[in-house]
C-alpha positions, 0 to 999 in steps of 0.5 A: 500500499502506498501512503499519499502525502499532501505536504509540498515535500512529500513528507509526513510533516512539511516544515513550512506547513508545520511552523505554526504548529511547532510554536504551539507544541508543548512537548518535544523529544529526540531519540537518535536510536528510535526516532523518526524525523518525519514524525511529530517529535513528541515524547511518544514519537520522537525526532531522530536528529537535532538537525530536524528540531533546529529546522522546525524551530528556526524563525518561529514564534514560540507561544507556549512553555515547551520542553525538549527531552534528549534521549541519550547522546545527541551529537549530529548538531548543536541546538541551534536557534536562529531568529527564534522569537518567544511570545509572552509566557513562552519558553523552551527547557532542554533536558539531557538524560541523567543516569544515577548510580544506586551506590551511595556515599555517606558524608562523615566529615565536612572540611571547608578549604576556603580560608575566607570562611569554613562554610564557603566552598570548596569542601573536602568531604570524608565519606564511606560507601564509595571508592572515589578513585574509581569515579570519573572527575567529570561526574556530578553529585546529587545529595540527599537534600536535593542539591547538586555539586561537581567533583573538583578533585579526588584526594583518595578512596575516602576523600573528595573535594567538591565545589558549591552545592546548589539547588534551583533556588539557592546558589550555595548549600552548605553540606553536612555530616549524614547527607548521602551522595549519589554519582550522576552521569549525563548524556552528551550533546554539542554546545548550543548556539542561540540567537533569540528574541523575547518579550519577557525578561525572565528565562525563556531558554533553559538547558540542563543535565547535559555533558557538552563535548566542547566549550565554545559556543555563542548566545544572543538574547534580548534580555540578560535573564533570558538564557540559563545553563544549569547543571552541565559539564563543558569539556574544553578544547585547547582554545575555547570561547564562551561569547554572550551578547545580551546576557547568560547565566551559567549555573552549577556547571563544571568546565573541564580544561584539557591538558596542555596550554588550554585557554577558555575565554569568556567574552561578554557584550551588552550585559553581564555573563553570570557564572554561579557555583561553577567548578573549573579544573584544569592543567597548570598551564591552562588559563581562564580569560575574560575580555571585551567591554562586558562584565563577567560576574563570578559567585561561588566559583572554584578554580583549580590549576588554571590561571585567571586573567582579566584583559582587553578592557574586561570587567570581572567581579569575583565575590561571594566565596570564589576560590582559586587554588594551586595555580603556579602563576599569579592572577593576571590583570593586563591591557586595561582589565578590571578586577573587583573582588569581594570575599574570596581566597587565592592560594598559590603553590610553590611555583607562585611568588605573587598572588595578583599581578597588575601589569596594566589595569585595575584591581579593586576591593573594599576594606572588609572584602579584600581577597585572602592570599596565601602561599605567595606575596600579596600582589605586584604592580608594575613589577614591584611586589607589595603586601596589602599593608604596603599598598595603602590607598593604592599604587600607580605605575607608568611605563615609558619606552626604553628610549623615550620619543624625542617629540610628543605625539599630539592627538586631534584634541590637543592632548598628548597620548600618555603611557600605559598605566597599571593601577592597584587600588582599594576602596576604603 
């Protein structure tokens, strides 16, 4: 028997004819094993590829709250929303597949490692029930109180170090003895590329519970609160860029830096790129960089074995329990970067002679919230090392050419172009 198809392309569901229906469908699913790209894409009859979902969602008006369930690994294309518009009350929530181990660990001792406060992340957890040396570093932990956290590093069979625990409502939850922990693994996908517009200022695209095979991705949204990535892992390439225009919140996620000279760069424009309760774990030669004129805000961020650098006019705010540990090089501020810190800690190792190196830019803290630096001299400004006490109200260092020019260069305003300035200051 031959099925007659009335759609222009001869398919069961033509994309052009289905655009209106796509914006009204509340539940979607993709299953690479059992799906069918000619079907409706519902949970009962899923699509086979992300490419087909992208085709149906580009340049449409989403009118309802919708969900997209990814069954297993979906690796043919990234989620790619182009010209997707969200009406009032509309949204899209994308979820991966979570596998939770039946074996649990029970916390017996919680040791706070942040010298800025014992109840601040990271935490070393002494447990029974799981041999942590057999657990992959990229695993996520689910606590019996409903919060999630990421493994930072494993100490031994009974001790594991984790970043901040968080729930959908609370960025930082303090773990306690008696809680049990389950190990979770997430299905894989490619990092998203989002270009959307929305009427509402609330979150309209939410992505959760996925392990992304890359770190590089780009987002563009109307309002800063429109995009949320929660509880995901990103595996970095040697050179990766996270670019946000209009604002993005990365929450309770892990960035796994590859060995070698890996560089992960955050580029923010038009609004803030928020990084909350994240764990960065990398090689000693890796770097986490922020550049451009936008703002990158870190809260409860945990960085292990990777250099933080603020360059090219970026404004970075690190506060509320941020923690940098075991880096062999200093936090770097260069090319007019701006670092504002609150209560956070920086722990150097034997290879780090200074904690913060201001070459050309600004390092600012308030009198009660300056970072705690251990294992190294506090800071350096213009190649001169200082302690906080010696800095006083701030130091400024000017750089001139080794051989100063004979004549001044006059700009069209009549002012002389001055030398590069490196500044370290504090707010009283």
